[in-house]
Structure formats: C-alpha cells, structure tokens
C-alpha atoms as one frame of an Amber mdcrd trajectory, in Angstrom:
protein
   3.725  27.937  18.317   7.204  29.027  17.503   8.962  27.596  14.341  10.885
  24.820  16.239   7.715  23.409  17.773   5.812  23.402  14.398   8.821  22.001
  12.616   8.951  19.572  15.072   5.407  18.430  14.839   5.393  18.318  11.268
   8.387  15.987  10.837   6.229  13.916  13.108   3.462  13.456  10.752   2.984
  10.670   8.266   4.825  10.582   4.517   1.292  11.215   3.304   0.009  14.292
   5.447   3.858  16.144   4.929   2.733  16.016   0.974   0.014  17.161   1.769
   1.362  19.919   3.646   3.853  20.924   1.162   1.565  20.795  -1.701  -0.461
  23.309  -0.100   2.208  25.910   0.784   3.677  25.434  -2.297   0.191  26.421
  -4.121   0.180  29.241  -1.343   3.917  31.053  -2.625   3.676  29.099  -6.251
   0.752  30.913  -7.780   2.222  29.246 -11.180   1.878  25.132  -9.270  -1.172
  23.375 -10.878  -0.963  20.124  -8.495  -0.945  16.978  -9.371  -4.270  14.747
 -10.829  -4.705  11.258 -12.405  -7.285  11.244 -15.175  -8.431   8.446 -16.467
  -7.155   8.467 -19.893  -4.911  10.334 -19.983  -1.110   8.764 -19.759  -2.544
   5.355 -18.611  -4.372   7.461 -15.573  -0.765   7.838 -13.752   0.057  11.042
 -11.492   0.307  13.876 -14.105   1.521  17.849 -13.047  -2.319  18.828 -13.061
  -3.427  19.978 -16.864  -0.297  18.661 -18.709   0.485  14.847 -19.487   3.986
  15.117 -17.824   3.844  11.942 -15.366   5.391  12.567 -12.084   6.957   8.915
 -13.092   8.718  10.010 -15.890   9.732  13.457 -14.116  11.459  10.709 -11.459
  12.954   8.996 -13.587  14.690  12.018 -15.558  15.821  13.122 -11.912  17.329
   9.561 -11.423  18.848   9.941 -14.462  21.057  13.102 -13.807  18.675  15.307
 -15.094  17.869  19.328 -13.057  15.668  20.822 -12.378  16.588  23.495 -13.962
  16.665  21.148 -17.162  13.510  19.529 -16.727  12.209  23.635 -16.338  13.946
  24.423 -19.928  12.838  21.230 -21.249   8.971  21.922 -19.963   8.703  25.233
 -20.245   5.255  25.367 -19.406   5.773  24.064 -15.420   7.408  25.706 -12.604
   9.352  25.188 -10.312   6.467  24.277  -7.521   4.980  21.746  -9.792   8.680
  19.904  -9.437   8.300  20.176  -5.645   4.048  19.005  -5.522   5.608  16.163
  -7.978   8.883  15.455  -5.813   6.362  15.029  -3.005   3.701  12.742  -4.117
   6.996  10.594  -5.294   7.945  11.211  -1.834   4.451  10.173  -0.534   3.256
   7.392  -2.858   6.814   5.527  -3.407   5.297   1.721  -4.618   2.943   3.444
  -6.955   6.034   5.160  -8.416   8.478   2.191  -8.614   5.873   0.028  -9.932
   5.398   2.752 -12.816   8.778   3.303 -13.503   9.206  -0.899 -13.582   6.370
  -1.175 -15.721   7.989   1.518 -18.577  11.045   0.224 -18.348  12.584  -1.186
 -22.244  12.581  -5.101 -21.996
C-alpha cells in the first residue's frame, strides 16, 4: 500500500476513528503524551489530559481566545505537544460535548 492510498483510506474514516488513529500515532511518536481520560469526581468528569486536571474544553477555549500552543505549553509545563495533539483530536471527534461544556462554563 502506498502512502497516498493510506491517506485516502484515513481521510474517508469518520471523525472518531480519525481521532483514534491520531492518538495512537501520537503516542507512538511522542513518548510523553498521556492521552485523554474522563474520571468521575475529577473536573466534573470532563475530558482531561490524563493524570492532570487540565480539561480539554479549557484548552480549546484558550486556543479560541488566541493563546498559542507555545504559550499553553509554557503555562502548563507538565504537558507535552503530544498532549495538545490529543486534546485537539478529542475536541474534533466530540465537538458537541466540548461546545456544551464551554457553554456551561461561560460566565453569566
């Protein structure tokens, strides 16, 4: 199989399967990537960088406000670029969930 054939097959997948592929590839390349977890009682059970209390929705909202990935990594030195890739992939795979949590956390 050629790289172009593989690319075409991956692009034809649903978003959730693309996100799973991105996460697996990221973990194989970026040893420090922790993945995304949901733990009852931690950050309201919302999706977070594994082993942290850094919620995916918070990172997404920060990016929307113009905060660069470099600044996020500076502000959160215990996460890696691979963790951000996982967060973006999760947000892309579950946009309704992320939007609902952002909306629920907006200041009234």
